[in-house]
N, C-alpha and C positions, 0 to 999 in steps of 0.2 A: 713171931713177936717182933722180929726186925721189920718184916714187911708192913705190919701194921704201923710202926712208928714213921717209916718212910712215907706211907701213903698219907698219914696225918700231916706230915710236914708239906707234902706236895699239894693237897687238897685245900678247900675253903675253910675247912675246919681247922687248918693249921694256926697255931698262935701267931699275932701281929708282931712285926718287928719294927721298930723306930730307928730311923737313920739320922744321925745327928753330925753336924760338921765338926771338924776338930779345931777350926779357927774360931778364936773369940771375936766378938762383934766389932771392937775398935779396929781390929785388923781388917775386918769386912769393909767398913766404912771407908778405910783408907785406900783399900784397892779400888773401890767404887769411884772414889775421888780421882785417883790416878786414871782410871778409864776415861771418866768423864773430861778430864783435862786433856787426855790425848785425844779424844773426839773433837773438842774445841780447837785444839791446834791444828788438826787435820782440815776442819771446816775453815779456819782462818787462812790457812795456806792455800786451800782451793779458791776462796775468795780473791786473795791477792794474785794467784796465778791467773784466774779468769779475767780479772781487770787488767792485768798486763798484756793479755793476749787481746783484749777489746780496745786496747790503746788509751786506758783511763789511767794516765801516769799520776803521779802526785800533783804536778802542776796542771792538771786538766781543768779545774775550775777557773783559774785565772785565764787559761787559754781560751776557754768557753766565753768568758766576759769579754777578752779582746776581740774575738771574733764576732760577737754580737755588736760591739761598738762599731767594729768595722762595716757590718751589715748596715746599721743604722746611718753611718756616714755615706755609704755607697747610695742608700736610698735617697738621703738627702741631696746628694750630688745628681742622681738621675731626675729628680724632681726639679732642680734647678736648670737641668738641660732641658727638660720638657717645657719649662717656662720660657726659656730662651728660644726654644723651637717655636713655641706658639707665637711669641712676639715677633719673631723672624718672619712667620707666615702671614701674621697680620700686617706687617711692613710691606711684605711682598703684594698682598692683595690690595693695599692702599696704592702701592706703585703702579700695579695694573691698571687700577681705576684711575689714577692720575694720568697714566700713559694713554688710555682710551679718551679721557676728557682732552688731552692736549692733541691727540690726533683729530678729534672732532672740531677743536678750535682751529688746528692748522688747515682742515678742508674748508672751514668757513672763512678763513683769511684768504686762501687761495681763491674761493669764490668771489670775495670781495675785492681781491686784486683784480681779477680778470674784469669784473665790473667796472672798477676805477680806470682800467686801461681803455675800456670801450668809451667811458665818459671822457677820458682825457682826449682820446681820438675824435670824439663827437664835439667837444667843447673847443678843440683847436680851432675848429671852424667859426667860433665866434669872432675872430679878429676880423675886422672889416677889410674887405678886399679893395675898396675904393671909396674915397670921400664923398659925401653927397648921395651915396646910394641909398634909395628908400627901402621900404619893407620888402623883404625878400626871403625865399625858402634857401637857406644856407646848406642844408644837408637833408638828404633822404636816403634811408637805408631798409632794406627789406630782405628777409631770409626765410626760406621754407623750413618748416619743423617736421619731425618725424611723424607726429601724430596728426597730419593733414591740416595744419594751420599756418598762417603766414603772420610773422612778426614785423612790425614796420615801426620806425622812428623818424620823425620830422623835427627839423630846428628851423625855427622862423625868428627872425631878428630885424630890428631897426637900428642901424649902426649910428644914426645921428645922436648927438647929445641933446638931452631934453626933449626927445621926439614925443609927440602927442600920443596919448593912449589909443591903441587900435582895438576895434571890436568888430569881430567878423567870423568867417567860418573857415574851416579846412575840410577839404574833400579829397578821398583817394579813389582812383580808378584803376582796376586790374584788367589786364589783357593778357591772353594766352590761348590755350588749346583745351577743348574738352571733347572727349570721344572723337578726335580727328577733326573736329570742326572749331573755327574761330569762336572765341569766348570772351566776353568782357562782364565786368561786374563793378558796380559804383558802390563804395562804402558810404554809408549815411554820413553827412557832413556833421562835423563836431565844431562847438562854440570855440572860439579863439579869440583871447583877450590878452594883450601884451603891450609894454611900453618899451623894453629894451629887447629882450628876447624871451622865447618860449619853446620848451621841447615838449613834443606829444608823442605818445607811443601806445600801441595796442596790439592786440591779437584779432585776426580775422580768419574764421572757419572757412575751408574751401570745399567745394562739392567733391565727392569721390570721382577721382580720375582727372581732375582738373590740374592743368599744368600752367602756372603763371609765368609768363614771359617779361613783362614790363609792368611797373608801378608808376603811376603819375599823381603827383600831389598838387593841388591848387588851393591858393588863398583867395577866398571870395570876400568882397566888400559889398554886401547886397547882392547884386547880380553881376558887378563887375569883377573881373579877374585881376588881382593885384600881382600875384606871382605864381608861376607854376615850374615844376622840375619833374623830370623823368629819370628812373633808373632801371637797368635791365638786371634780370636775375640770370644766373648761370644755369 
């Protein structure tokens, strides 16, 4: 009989047993509220602790605003410095261009100065050497150039005041050596018209291998020779 009762209690056919809490429901709600508050406090503490570790203090917002303002200011300063640098580069480029222009002008002035010195030496011979002298060749200059040409200049003048106009010709004769043999060449005559003075110049191509020794200029009035002058080349 006892065995049957024990088996009935331990098997499925045993009667159901209901377990009820001994705490009333207001107490249970109060305990739940305390647990939730404790969890919230722990979460808040964890948040504050994490923020302190990350460096987000209470004044981090103001610090962030200040840093942003400083970054904006630095960007503005960098832009201004870049503008200044661009302006300086433009000024430097303009100065370089101006320097190149000035160098070109200086070279041109030096060339003009040399030409003026040559003209001065040439026209110094305009001063009459004696009164009453008629038409004459006052200067004859010639030089060999590197490109196989001969440059020549002739100054013809009439030193008298109110001298009549002269109409004639000027002729050049070159003499030298070509391939070891004597060589001469007459430059075609040019028209010559002057009242007081006249300067003529030109370039004469030379044969390959020709060496000019002397240059002779003659002023012709028809078939008559009015003046002649010879210059030797070094």
